[in-house]
C-alpha positions in Angstrom: 0.0 0.0 0.0 1.2 3.5 -0.8 0.5 5.4 2.4 -3.1 6.3 1.4 -5.9 4.4 3.0 -7.0 1.7 0.6 -10.7 0.6 0.4 -11.6 -3.0 0.0 -15.0 -4.5 -0.8 -15.6 -7.5 1.4 -18.4 -9.8 0.0 -19.8 -12.1 2.6 -22.0 -15.0 1.4 -24.1 -17.6 3.1 -21.9 -20.3 4.4 -21.0 -21.3 8.0 -17.6 -19.7 7.4 -19.3 -16.3 7.3 -18.3 -15.8 10.9 -14.7 -15.8 9.9 -15.3 -12.8 7.6 -15.8 -10.7 10.7 -12.3 -11.6 11.8 -11.0 -10.8 8.3 -12.7 -7.4 8.4 -11.2 -6.7 11.8 -7.7 -7.7 10.6 -8.0 -5.5 7.5 -9.0 -2.5 9.6 -6.0 -3.2 11.9 -3.8 -2.9 8.8 -5.4 0.5 8.0 -7.7 -0.7 5.3 -11.2 0.9 4.9 -13.6 -2.0 4.5 -17.0 -1.8 2.7 -19.1 -5.0 3.4 -21.7 -6.4 1.1 -23.7 -9.3 2.5 -26.0 -11.7 0.7 -29.4 -12.5 2.2 -28.1 -16.0 3.1 -25.0 -14.5 4.8 -27.3 -12.6 7.1 -28.6 -15.9 8.4 -25.2 -16.6 9.9 -23.9 -13.1 10.9 -25.7 -9.9 11.5 -24.8 -6.8 9.5 -24.5 -4.9 12.8 -21.4 -7.0 13.5 -19.7 -5.7 10.4 -20.9 -2.1 10.9 -19.2 -2.0 14.3 -16.0 -3.6 13.1 -15.6 -1.5 9.9 -17.3 1.8 11.0 -19.2 1.7 7.7 -22.8 0.9 6.8 -23.3 -2.6 5.3 -24.9 -3.1 1.9 -27.6 -5.8 2.1 -29.6 -5.0 -1.0 -29.6 -3.1 -4.3 -32.2 -0.6 -3.2 -31.1 0.5 0.2 -30.4 4.2 -0.1 -33.4 6.4 -0.3 -32.8 9.5 -2.4 -29.6 8.1 -3.8 -29.2 8.9 -7.5 -25.8 7.2 -8.3 -25.7 3.5 -9.2 -24.5 2.0 -5.9 -23.2 -1.1 -7.6 -20.9 1.0 -9.7 -20.1 3.6 -7.0 -18.9 0.9 -4.6 -16.6 -0.5 -7.3 -15.2 3.0 -7.9 -14.4 3.4 -4.2 -12.7 0.1 -3.8 -9.1 -0.9 -4.9 -9.9 -4.6 -4.7 -12.7 -7.1 -3.7 -12.5 -10.2 -1.6 -15.4 -12.7 -1.3 -15.0 -14.7 1.9 -16.6 -17.2 2.2 -17.2 -17.7 -1.5 -20.0 -20.3 -1.8 -20.6 -22.5 -4.8 -23.6 -20.1 -5.5 -21.6 -16.9 -5.8 -18.8 -18.7 -7.7 -21.4 -19.9 -10.2 -22.9 -16.4 -10.5 -19.5 -14.8 -11.1 -18.4 -17.3 -13.6 -21.6 -17.0 -15.6 -22.4 -13.3 -15.4 -25.5 -13.7 -13.2 -26.4 -10.5 -11.3 -29.4 -11.1 -9.1 -28.4 -9.6 -5.8 -26.3 -6.7 -4.5 -23.0 -8.6 -4.3 -23.2 -10.4 -7.7 -24.3 -7.1 -9.4 -21.5 -5.1 -7.8 -18.9 -7.7 -8.8 -20.2 -7.9 -12.3 -19.5 -4.2 -12.7 -16.2 -4.4 -10.8 -13.1 -3.8 -12.8 -10.3 -4.2 -10.2 -8.7 -7.3 -8.6 -11.0 -9.9 -7.1 -10.0 -12.5 -4.6 -12.3 -15.4 -3.7 -11.9 -17.8 -0.7 -14.1 -20.8 -1.5 -15.8 -22.6 1.4 -18.2 -25.5 1.0 -18.7 -29.2 1.4 -16.0 -31.3 -0.1 -18.3 -33.0 -2.6 -19.7 -29.6 -3.7 -16.1 -28.2 -4.1 -15.0 -31.2 -6.2 -18.1 -31.2 -8.4 -17.3 -30.7 -12.1 -19.6 -27.6 -12.2 -17.7 -25.8 -9.4 -14.3 -26.8 -10.8 -15.3 -25.5 -14.2 -16.6 -22.2 -12.7 -13.3 -21.8 -10.7 -11.3 -22.5 -13.9 -13.2 -19.8 -15.8 -12.7 -17.3 -13.0 -9.0 -18.0 -12.8 -8.7 -17.5 -16.6 -10.3 -14.1 -16.1 -7.7 -13.1 -13.5 -9.7 -13.8 -10.3 -7.4 -14.9 -7.5 -8.3 -17.9 -5.4 -7.1 -18.5 -1.8 -7.8 -22.0 -0.6 -9.8 -23.9 0.2 -8.0 -25.8 2.9 -8.5 -29.3 4.2 -9.9 -30.0 7.6 -13.1 -30.4 9.6 -16.1 -29.3 7.7 -19.5 -28.2 9.0 -21.1 -31.4 7.6 -19.1 -33.3 10.3 -16.5 -34.8 7.9 -12.9 -34.0 7.1 -11.9 -33.0 3.6 -11.2 -30.1 1.2 -13.6 -27.2 1.2 -12.7 -25.4 4.4 -12.3 -21.6 4.0 -8.6 -20.7 3.9 -7.1 -19.3 7.1 -7.9 -15.6 7.6 -4.2 -14.8 7.8 -3.7 -16.4 4.3 -6.6 -14.4 2.9 -5.3 -11.2 4.6 -1.9 -11.7 3.1 -3.4 -12.1 -0.4 -5.4 -8.9 0.0 -2.4 -6.9 1.2 -0.3 -8.3 -1.7 -2.9 -7.1 -4.2 -3.2 -3.7 -2.5 0.6 -3.3 -2.6 0.7 -3.6 -6.4 
């Protein structure tokens, strides 16, 4: 980073690892990064937006039509403000949307219009992660320059051990800082 405060968009999707995104937001703030959080509807089933508001000091985007009286396209404006985006956890759902240009919620719409570096941290059940559809979507995203951190192998929410666990927060943090330093 070049001495100026960088802004990062943190996309939080609906997986059990969403609670780890709060730790990532906190660690980014400790590094002096301004964090703008966009949460999907399913993410809000795991962690409340208020958690991220307190951690980041910024309002949390939870939908496309949240600002009364606003006249600028929020999904473009947030991208203009942010130097990079990180989606943690990145579920199979958001990975599929990004790979196929689907924009049906705030996060997918913002990311479709986003023209700066994007980092994803996949997190899902092992069989979901290894499915041909998810692997094809990940390949397409990597070909487009999307960076992928993880997933790791370990205990999964389904009670089994395998690949699909969201990468360690420190590993994701290091990738974000690396992107911001370029």
